[in-house]
TORMI-699679 format. One record per residue: residue number from 1; residue in three letters; x, y, z of N, C-alpha, C in turn. Coordinates in pm, 1 decimal. Example, Ala and Ser with C-alpha at 12.3 -4.5 7.8 and 13.67 -1.06 7.14 Angstrom:
+--------+-------+----------+----------+----------+----------+----------+----------+----------+----------+----------+
: vexmar : vexse :     n.c1 :     n.c2 :     n.c3 :    ca.c1 :    ca.c2 :    ca.c3 :     c.c1 :     c.c2 :     c.c3 :
+--------+-------+----------+----------+----------+----------+----------+----------+----------+----------+----------+
:      1 :   ALA :   1319.0 :   -569.0 :    780.0 :   1230.0 :   -450.0 :    780.0 :   1320.0 :   -330.0 :    780.0 :
:      2 :   SER :   1285.0 :   -225.0 :    708.0 :   1367.0 :   -106.0 :    714.0 :   1290.0 :      3.0 :    787.0 :
+--------+-------+----------+----------+----------+----------+----------+----------+----------+----------+----------+
REM end
This chain:
+--------+-------+----------+----------+----------+----------+----------+----------+----------+----------+----------+
: vexmar : vexse :     n.c1 :     n.c2 :     n.c3 :    ca.c1 :    ca.c2 :    ca.c3 :     c.c1 :     c.c2 :     c.c3 :
+--------+-------+----------+----------+----------+----------+----------+----------+----------+----------+----------+
:      1 :   MET :   3980.3 :   5424.7 :   -365.7 :   4048.9 :   5391.4 :   -487.7 :   4102.3 :   5514.8 :   -555.5 :
:      2 :   ARG :   4026.3 :   5621.2 :   -546.6 :   4071.7 :   5745.8 :   -611.6 :   4198.9 :   5795.2 :   -545.8 :
:      3 :   GLN :   4209.2 :   5785.0 :   -416.9 :   4330.0 :   5829.9 :   -344.4 :   4451.4 :   5750.8 :   -384.8 :
:      4 :   GLU :   4433.0 :   5623.3 :   -412.6 :   4545.4 :   5539.4 :   -448.6 :   4573.8 :   5541.5 :   -598.4 :
:      5 :   ARG :   4493.0 :   5616.7 :   -675.9 :   4509.8 :   5632.7 :   -820.2 :   4487.1 :   5505.9 :   -899.6 :
:      6 :   PHE :   4397.3 :   5422.1 :   -852.6 :   4357.1 :   5304.1 :   -929.0 :   4277.8 :   5349.2 :  -1050.4 :
:      7 :   GLU :   4296.1 :   5282.5 :  -1160.7 :   4221.1 :   5311.8 :  -1283.2 :   4122.2 :   5204.3 :  -1318.6 :
:      8 :   VAL :   4152.6 :   5077.9 :  -1281.1 :   4066.3 :   4965.6 :  -1313.2 :   4046.8 :   4879.7 :  -1186.8 :
:      9 :   PHE :   3922.9 :   4843.6 :  -1161.3 :   3888.7 :   4753.8 :  -1047.3 :   3833.9 :   4627.5 :  -1108.1 :
:     10 :   ILE :   3894.7 :   4512.6 :  -1076.3 :   3850.9 :   4383.1 :  -1127.5 :   3784.6 :   4306.7 :  -1015.6 :
:     11 :   THR :   3664.7 :   4255.9 :  -1044.2 :   3589.9 :   4182.5 :   -941.2 :   3508.1 :   4071.1 :  -1005.9 :
:     12 :   ALA :   3464.6 :   3976.9 :   -924.2 :   3370.8 :   3875.4 :   -968.7 :   3232.0 :   3901.5 :   -912.3 :
:     13 :   ASP :   3215.3 :   4012.3 :   -840.1 :   3088.3 :   4050.5 :   -779.3 :   2995.5 :   4110.0 :   -884.9 :
:     14 :   ARG :   2902.5 :   4026.3 :   -932.0 :   2809.7 :   4070.0 :  -1037.2 :   2708.9 :   4176.4 :   -990.4 :
:     15 :   ASN :   2694.7 :   4189.2 :   -859.8 :   2598.0 :   4284.6 :   -807.2 :   2660.3 :   4420.3 :   -779.2 :
:     16 :   LEU :   2787.9 :   4434.1 :   -789.5 :   2857.6 :   4558.4 :   -756.2 :   2799.5 :   4675.1 :   -830.3 :
:     17 :   GLN :   2772.8 :   4656.1 :   -960.7 :   2722.8 :   4765.7 :  -1041.6 :   2584.7 :   4813.9 :   -994.7 :
:     18 :   PHE :   2509.6 :   4732.9 :   -924.3 :   2380.4 :   4773.2 :   -873.2 :   2387.6 :   4827.8 :   -730.5 :
:     19 :   GLN :   2498.7 :   4806.7 :   -662.7 :   2513.3 :   4844.4 :   -524.3 :   2591.1 :   4974.6 :   -505.8 :
:     20 :   GLN :   2668.0 :   5013.4 :   -603.7 :   2757.2 :   5128.7 :   -591.4 :   2730.5 :   5228.0 :   -704.5 :
:     21 :   HIS :   2756.5 :   5354.7 :   -675.4 :   2746.3 :   5456.9 :   -781.1 :   2882.8 :   5463.9 :   -844.7 :
:     22 :   LEU :   2899.2 :   5387.5 :   -949.3 :   3030.9 :   5368.5 :  -1011.6 :   3089.9 :   5495.0 :  -1076.2 :
:     23 :   PRO :   3013.8 :   5581.0 :  -1138.7 :   3078.4 :   5701.3 :  -1191.9 :   3149.0 :   5785.1 :  -1085.0 :
:     24 :   ALA :   3098.7 :   5780.4 :   -964.1 :   3163.6 :   5850.8 :   -853.8 :   3294.3 :   5787.4 :   -810.6 :
:     25 :   ALA :   3312.5 :   5661.0 :   -843.8 :   3433.5 :   5589.2 :   -805.1 :   3551.8 :   5630.3 :   -892.4 :
:     26 :   ALA :   3524.2 :   5681.8 :  -1008.3 :   3627.4 :   5725.4 :  -1102.9 :   3728.5 :   5615.6 :  -1145.1 :
:     27 :   VAL :   3675.4 :   5492.8 :  -1149.6 :   3754.4 :   5381.5 :  -1201.0 :   3668.2 :   5304.7 :  -1300.7 :
:     28 :   ALA :   3736.4 :   5229.2 :  -1386.0 :   3667.5 :   5133.9 :  -1470.0 :   3648.8 :   5006.9 :  -1393.2 :
:     29 :   VAL :   3530.4 :   4947.4 :  -1398.8 :   3503.4 :   4824.5 :  -1327.6 :   3493.6 :   4713.0 :  -1429.5 :
:     30 :   VAL :   3568.0 :   4607.0 :  -1401.4 :   3563.5 :   4487.0 :  -1487.8 :   3504.9 :   4373.0 :  -1400.4 :
:     31 :   VAL :   3394.4 :   4317.8 :  -1444.9 :   3329.9 :   4210.1 :  -1373.8 :   3361.7 :   4081.8 :  -1447.8 :
:     32 :   LEU :   3423.5 :   3989.2 :  -1376.2 :   3455.6 :   3858.8 :  -1437.1 :   3337.6 :   3767.4 :  -1418.4 :
:     33 :   ARG :   3286.6 :   3713.7 :  -1524.6 :   3174.5 :   3620.7 :  -1517.2 :   3236.2 :   3481.3 :  -1513.4 :
:     34 :   VAL :   3251.8 :   3431.2 :  -1391.7 :   3316.0 :   3301.1 :  -1369.3 :   3236.1 :   3223.0 :  -1265.0 :
:     35 :   GLY :   3262.4 :   3091.4 :  -1257.8 :   3193.0 :   3006.4 :  -1163.5 :   3235.4 :   3029.3 :  -1020.1 :
:     36 :   SER :   3362.8 :   3068.9 :  -1001.1 :   3411.3 :   3093.0 :   -867.6 :   3530.7 :   3189.8 :   -879.2 :
:     37 :   THR :   3579.8 :   3234.1 :   -765.5 :   3693.7 :   3324.6 :   -763.9 :   3828.3 :   3250.9 :   -746.6 :
:     38 :   ARG :   3824.5 :   3120.1 :   -761.9 :   3949.1 :   3045.8 :   -757.1 :   4037.3 :   3084.8 :   -874.3 :
:     39 :   VAL :   4167.2 :   3084.0 :   -848.6 :   4264.4 :   3120.5 :   -952.2 :   4242.8 :   3036.7 :  -1079.9 :
:     40 :   ALA :   4215.7 :   2911.4 :  -1061.7 :   4196.1 :   2825.0 :  -1179.0 :   4081.0 :   2873.4 :  -1267.5 :
:     41 :   ASP :   3981.3 :   2936.9 :  -1209.2 :   3868.2 :   2987.5 :  -1285.8 :   3890.9 :   3126.2 :  -1341.0 :
:     42 :   THR :   3958.5 :   3211.4 :  -1264.8 :   3978.6 :   3348.9 :  -1309.2 :   4100.6 :   3371.1 :  -1400.3 :
:     43 :   LEU :   4202.0 :   3291.2 :  -1382.6 :   4324.6 :   3309.6 :  -1460.5 :   4303.3 :   3307.3 :  -1610.1 :
:     44 :   PRO :   4222.0 :   3216.6 :  -1662.8 :   4199.9 :   3213.3 :  -1807.3 :   4141.3 :   3345.1 :  -1862.9 :
:     45 :   LEU :   4072.1 :   3422.5 :  -1781.8 :   4013.8 :   3547.4 :  -1826.1 :   4110.5 :   3662.1 :  -1827.3 :
:     46 :   MET :   4221.9 :   3647.3 :  -1761.3 :   4319.6 :   3752.9 :  -1751.2 :   4380.8 :   3793.2 :  -1886.0 :
:     47 :   THR :   4390.5 :   3699.2 :  -1978.2 :   4436.6 :   3730.3 :  -2113.7 :   4345.1 :   3834.6 :  -2179.7 :
:     48 :   GLN :   4215.1 :   3809.3 :  -2167.9 :   4117.7 :   3905.0 :  -2224.2 :   4127.8 :   4041.3 :  -2155.3 :
:     49 :   VAL :   4139.8 :   4038.9 :  -2024.9 :   4150.0 :   4165.5 :  -1949.0 :   4276.3 :   4242.2 :  -1993.7 :
:     50 :   ARG :   4386.3 :   4172.9 :  -2002.4 :   4512.7 :   4234.0 :  -2041.1 :   4503.2 :   4293.4 :  -2181.1 :
:     51 :   GLU :   4441.8 :   4220.9 :  -2273.1 :   4431.4 :   4267.6 :  -2411.6 :   4339.6 :   4389.1 :  -2425.0 :
:     52 :   ARG :   4240.1 :   4398.2 :  -2338.2 :   4139.1 :   4503.8 :  -2350.1 :   4156.5 :   4617.3 :  -2250.3 :
:     53 :   ILE :   4256.3 :   4611.8 :  -2165.3 :   4264.9 :   4703.7 :  -2052.1 :   4266.1 :   4852.1 :  -2093.9 :
:     54 :   GLU :   4325.6 :   4882.1 :  -2204.5 :   4332.3 :   5021.3 :  -2249.3 :   4193.9 :   5073.2 :  -2293.9 :
:     55 :   SER :   4102.3 :   4984.2 :  -2327.0 :   3970.6 :   5028.3 :  -2372.0 :   3869.3 :   5047.6 :  -2258.8 :
:     56 :   PHE :   3902.4 :   5004.6 :  -2140.4 :   3809.6 :   5018.4 :  -2029.0 :   3797.8 :   5168.2 :  -1991.6 :
:     57 :   LYS :   3676.8 :   5215.8 :  -1973.5 :   3652.8 :   5357.5 :  -1944.7 :   3612.2 :   5375.8 :  -1798.4 :
:     58 :   ARG :   3664.7 :   5478.3 :  -1736.5 :   3628.4 :   5508.8 :  -1597.0 :   3479.5 :   5536.3 :  -1586.1 :
:     59 :   GLY :   3422.8 :   5487.2 :  -1474.8 :   3281.7 :   5506.0 :  -1452.6 :   3188.8 :   5408.3 :  -1524.3 :
:     60 :   THR :   3249.3 :   5311.2 :  -1591.8 :   3171.4 :   5212.4 :  -1664.7 :   3200.9 :   5072.0 :  -1610.9 :
:     61 :   VAL :   3113.0 :   4980.9 :  -1650.2 :   3127.9 :   4839.9 :  -1614.4 :   3144.1 :   4758.7 :  -1740.4 :
:     62 :   THR :   3243.7 :   4672.8 :  -1743.6 :   3265.5 :   4582.0 :  -1854.4 :   3261.1 :   4439.4 :  -1802.5 :
:     63 :   ILE :   3183.5 :   4356.9 :  -1869.3 :   3170.6 :   4216.1 :  -1829.7 :   3269.9 :   4136.5 :  -1915.0 :
:     64 :   VAL :   3349.5 :   4053.3 :  -1851.7 :   3444.3 :   3964.7 :  -1924.2 :   3407.8 :   3819.5 :  -1886.5 :
:     65 :   SER :   3383.4 :   3740.1 :  -1986.0 :   3348.3 :   3600.5 :  -1960.2 :   3427.0 :   3509.3 :  -2050.5 :
:     66 :   GLY :   3426.1 :   3381.0 :  -2020.9 :   3500.7 :   3286.9 :  -2100.0 :   3442.2 :   3262.4 :  -2238.1 :
:     67 :   SER :   3322.4 :   3313.1 :  -2261.5 :   3255.6 :   3289.6 :  -2391.9 :   3286.8 :   3397.8 :  -2493.2 :
:     68 :   GLU :   3367.1 :   3497.2 :  -2455.5 :   3399.8 :   3608.1 :  -2549.3 :   3516.4 :   3572.2 :  -2634.9 :
+--------+-------+----------+----------+----------+----------+----------+----------+----------+----------+----------+
REM end
């Protein structure tokens, strides 16, 4: 990811933060708390992600869920 200059990584993998050393990845990780990875489930959360994207910090994990 660093080579490709990604700044934010969006995933639904809730265990990623426990499996990887995220500060070394040099990206902000956004974990979507959804029932599945189907577009119908993840798309509603993209408004929140888009609104908050500038506040995500590299090397950190932010949880985004439908209840926010």
